[in-house]
C-alpha positions as CSV (number, residue, x, y, z in Angstrom):
1,X,5.5,-18.5,-12.6
2,X,4.5,-15.0,-11.8
3,X,4.0,-13.1,-8.6
4,X,0.2,-12.3,-8.5
5,X,-0.6,-10.3,-5.4
6,X,0.1,-9.5,-1.8
7,X,-2.8,-10.0,0.6
8,X,-3.2,-7.9,3.7
9,X,-6.0,-7.9,6.3
10,X,-7.8,-4.6,6.9
11,X,-10.2,-3.4,9.6
12,X,-12.2,-1.1,7.2
13,X,-12.2,-1.9,3.5
14,X,-13.5,1.4,2.2
15,X,-11.0,3.4,4.3
16,X,-8.1,1.2,3.0
17,X,-9.3,1.5,-0.6
18,X,-9.3,5.3,-0.2
19,X,-5.8,5.3,1.4
20,X,-4.2,3.3,-1.4
21,X,-6.2,5.0,-4.1
22,X,-5.7,8.6,-2.9
23,X,-2.0,8.2,-2.0
24,X,-0.7,5.8,-4.6
25,X,-3.3,5.8,-7.4
26,X,-4.3,2.2,-7.1
27,X,-7.7,1.4,-8.5
28,X,-10.2,-1.3,-7.5
29,X,-10.0,-4.0,-10.2
30,X,-12.3,-6.5,-8.5
31,X,-14.4,-6.4,-5.3
32,X,-16.6,-9.1,-4.0
33,X,-17.8,-11.1,-0.9
34,X,-17.0,-14.7,-0.1
35,X,-19.0,-15.8,2.9
36,X,-17.9,-13.7,5.9
37,X,-15.0,-12.2,3.9
38,X,-15.0,-9.1,1.7
39,X,-12.1,-8.8,-0.8
40,X,-10.8,-6.0,-3.0
41,X,-8.0,-6.3,-5.5
42,X,-6.3,-3.1,-6.3
43,X,-3.8,-2.3,-9.1
44,X,-2.9,0.0,-11.9
45,X,-4.4,-0.1,-15.4
46,X,-1.5,-2.0,-16.9
47,X,-2.3,-5.7,-17.4
48,X,-0.2,-8.4,-15.7
49,X,1.1,-6.2,-12.8
50,X,1.1,-7.5,-9.2
51,X,-2.0,-6.5,-7.3
52,X,-2.7,-5.6,-3.7
53,X,-5.5,-7.8,-2.2
54,X,-7.3,-6.3,0.8
55,X,-9.3,-8.7,2.9
56,X,-11.8,-7.7,5.5
57,X,-13.6,-9.8,8.1
58,X,-15.1,-8.9,11.4
59,X,-12.6,-11.3,13.1
60,X,-9.7,-9.2,14.5
61,X,-6.4,-9.7,12.5
62,X,-2.9,-9.8,13.8
63,X,-0.3,-7.7,12.0
64,X,3.3,-8.6,11.7
65,X,5.2,-5.3,12.1
66,X,8.1,-6.6,9.9
67,X,5.9,-7.1,6.9
68,X,5.8,-4.2,4.3
69,X,4.6,-3.6,0.8
70,X,6.7,-1.5,-1.5
71,X,5.7,1.0,-4.2
72,X,8.1,2.8,-6.6
73,X,7.4,6.5,-6.8
74,X,8.8,8.9,-9.4
75,X,9.9,11.5,-6.9
76,X,10.3,10.9,-3.2
77,X,10.4,14.7,-2.5
78,X,7.0,15.1,-4.3
79,X,5.6,12.1,-2.3
80,X,6.8,13.6,1.0
81,X,4.9,16.8,0.1
82,X,1.8,14.8,-0.7
83,X,2.1,13.0,2.6
84,X,2.4,16.3,4.5
85,X,-0.6,17.7,2.7
86,X,-2.6,14.6,3.7
87,X,-1.4,14.6,7.3
88,X,0.4,11.3,7.0
89,X,3.5,11.0,9.2
90,X,6.6,9.1,8.2
91,X,7.2,6.0,10.2
92,X,10.8,5.6,9.0
93,X,13.4,7.4,6.9
94,X,14.2,8.9,4.7
95,X,16.9,6.3,4.0
96,X,19.3,7.1,1.1
97,X,21.5,4.5,-0.5
98,X,23.6,4.3,-3.6
99,X,21.1,5.1,-6.4
100,X,18.0,4.9,-4.3
101,X,16.0,6.4,-1.4
102,X,13.0,5.4,0.5
103,X,10.6,6.2,3.3
104,X,8.0,4.3,5.3
105,X,4.5,5.2,6.2
106,X,1.7,3.2,7.9
107,X,-1.6,2.5,6.3
108,X,-4.8,2.9,8.3
109,X,-4.3,-0.6,9.9
110,X,-0.6,-0.2,10.7
111,X,0.8,-2.0,7.7
112,X,4.2,-0.7,6.7
113,X,4.2,0.9,3.3
114,X,7.6,1.5,1.7
115,X,7.8,4.3,-0.9
116,X,10.9,3.8,-3.0
117,X,12.6,6.1,-5.5
118,X,15.1,4.6,-7.9
119,X,17.8,7.3,-8.5
120,X,19.9,5.5,-11.1
């Protein structure tokens, strides 16, 4: 078995695609409509990696505040500068552990996004 994707509901598909693309470099791999739903799968160019599925419908979605999606970054310091330049506030951290550090931000719909640096 293989972990394929994480699905999150969004309130504006284009805004969320821009957020994940501009901040984390995710690219739209597939985008299509199925009935009243519009879906976009985002990922990196490398084949076989886990993707992020964004799903939009006009029906309001409930968000679980304890859910987060995590991305590894090369430099947490550089990412924090990028966040500051984009006007994105931290929602948690920085948290520093033995060999790692991470922060949290919120995406446009309030989803927790963990930005993780492996320092080993």
